[in-house]
N, C-alpha and C positions, 0 to 999 in steps of 0.2 A: 145829439142832433148835429152839432158842428162837425163831428167826425164823419157822419153820413154825407153831409154836403161836401166835405173835403174829398172823400173817396169818390163821389160822383163826379166832382170836378176833375180829379186825376184820371178817372176812366174816360171821361169825355175828351180830355187833352190827348191821351194816348190814342184814342180812336181817330181823332182828327189828324194826328201825325201819320197813322197808317193809311189814311185815305187821301193824303196829299197828292194832288194832281201835279204832274210834271209838265213843263212847257213843251210845245211842239218841237222846238229846237233840241231840248233835252231828250225827247223821245227818239229823234233822228240820230242824235249822237249815241244814245244807248244802243239803238239798232245796229249801227255800223261797228261800234266797239264790240258788240256781242258776235257779229259775223266774223270780225277779225280774230277774236279770241276763242271762237268755237263754243259759245255758251248759248245754246238754243233756248234754255229756260228764260234767259234775259230777253231774248227776241220775243218769246211768247208774251212777256209782260207788256210789251209796247205795241204789238200788232193787234188789230181787231180780230173778231172771230172769222172774218173773211178778209182776204187781202188779194189785190190784183196787181200783177206786174205787167207793164206794157213796154214792149220793145219794138218800135216800128209798127208793123202790121200784126205782130204777135201779141195777143191778149191772153194772159195766163191767170185765170182765177183759182184761188186756193182757199181751203179752210186751214185751220192750224195743223191738222194732221197731214194734209197733202202738201202744205208748205214745208213740212219737215223733209219730205222727199226732195224738194228743190234744194233745201239747205244741205242735205247730204250730197247731192249732185255737185253743188258749188264747192263743198269742203274737200272733195276728192282732188281738186286742182290746187290745193294748198294756198288759198287766197290770203292776201292781206289788204286791208282797206284803210284809207285815210280820208277823213273829212277835211276838205280844203276850205270850204266856205259854206255858211248857212245864212240864208236870207228869208225872212218871213214876208209872204205876200198874201194878204187877206188871211184866209184860214189855212193856207198851204205853206210849205217850206220848199224853197229852191235850194238844192244842195249841189255843190261841186265835189265830186268823189274821185279819188284815185284808187284803182284796183290793180294789184299785181297778182299774177298767178301763173302756173305752168302753161296753161292753154294760151294765155295772152303772150307769153314769151315765145311759144312755138309759132304763133301767128305774127310775130315780130312787131307787136304793139304793147309793150310792157314798160311802164304801167299804162293802163287804159284809163284815160281821164274823161269824165262825162258830167253833164248837168242833168239832174233828175228833179222832178216835181213830186213831192210827197203830200198826199191828202190824208185827212183825218176824219174819223167819226167818233164822237164821244171821247176825244182826246187820244185815240189809238190810231196807229197807221193803218190805212185801209187801201191805199193805192200808191204805187211807185211807178212813175212814168218817165222813161228816158226821153229827154228833150233834145240834147245834141251831144256830140262827142268833140273833144278838144284834141286837135293835132293827130288824128288817127289816119294812118295810111291804109285806106280801104283797098287799094290795088294790091298791096303786099298781103293784106289780110285775106282777100279773096283768092289770090294765087296760091297761097300756102294751104288754105282750106280746101280748094278745089283739087290741088295735087294730092292732098291727103285722102280725100274721098275717092279719087281715081285709083290710087294705089290699093285702097281697101276693096273697091269693086273688083279689080283685076286679080289681086293676089290673096285677099283675105275676106271673101264675101260674107263670112259669118258675122263680121263686125259691121256690116253695112247698116246704115240708119243711125249711127252713133251721134251724128251732128245734131239731130233734132230730138234725140232721146234724153230728156232731162230727168232721168232717174239715176240712181246710183249705178245700175248696170250700164246705162248709157255713158256715164262719166268714166267708168272703168274701161269700157270699150274705146272711148276717146283716148285715154292714156295709152292703151295697148296699140292703137293705130299710130299715135305719135312716136312710140318706141319703135315700131316696125318701120316707119318712115325714116327715122334717124338711122336705123340699121341699114336701110336701103341707101341713104345718102352716104354713109360710111363706106359701103361696098363700092359705090360709084367713084368716090375719092381714091380708093385703093387702086381701082382699075386705071386711073389716069396716070 
């Protein structure tokens, strides 16, 4: 009888370890570390069945499968993420994030630093809302983006639409457009 009670106690202890909930701050840290290291399975562990990303007027709802498409879009730009600060406010976490990637470098704002509000349902991340950006030069960002779009429309119309296409194909086209822009810049420098 004592053996049965001991076995049941051990099984119960093991199960409680498996079901240990992590804090909201730990979930956010795990999310950004997984984005940084390219481990989508770890991201899936901390996001809810549905997750919404909000950037200004853009509201992008995803389930876990469609979120993978966004993840692959992001990964094409070879990102690195750093969590600078995490502050709990009520049931949310306000995080200051630094993101470096090829796209931000092209747009002359690398690293891109921002504050985001992360919301939870049942301990899982369900919404990430961009609150504000820190020291971003939007004039340079817009000028570089608009020049890139203009070049594509005039010289490479098959790539048009890449700016708002948040699929892997859109990211690949974005990279191609940046390479073509760089080639164009190099040609203009040679002419001078």
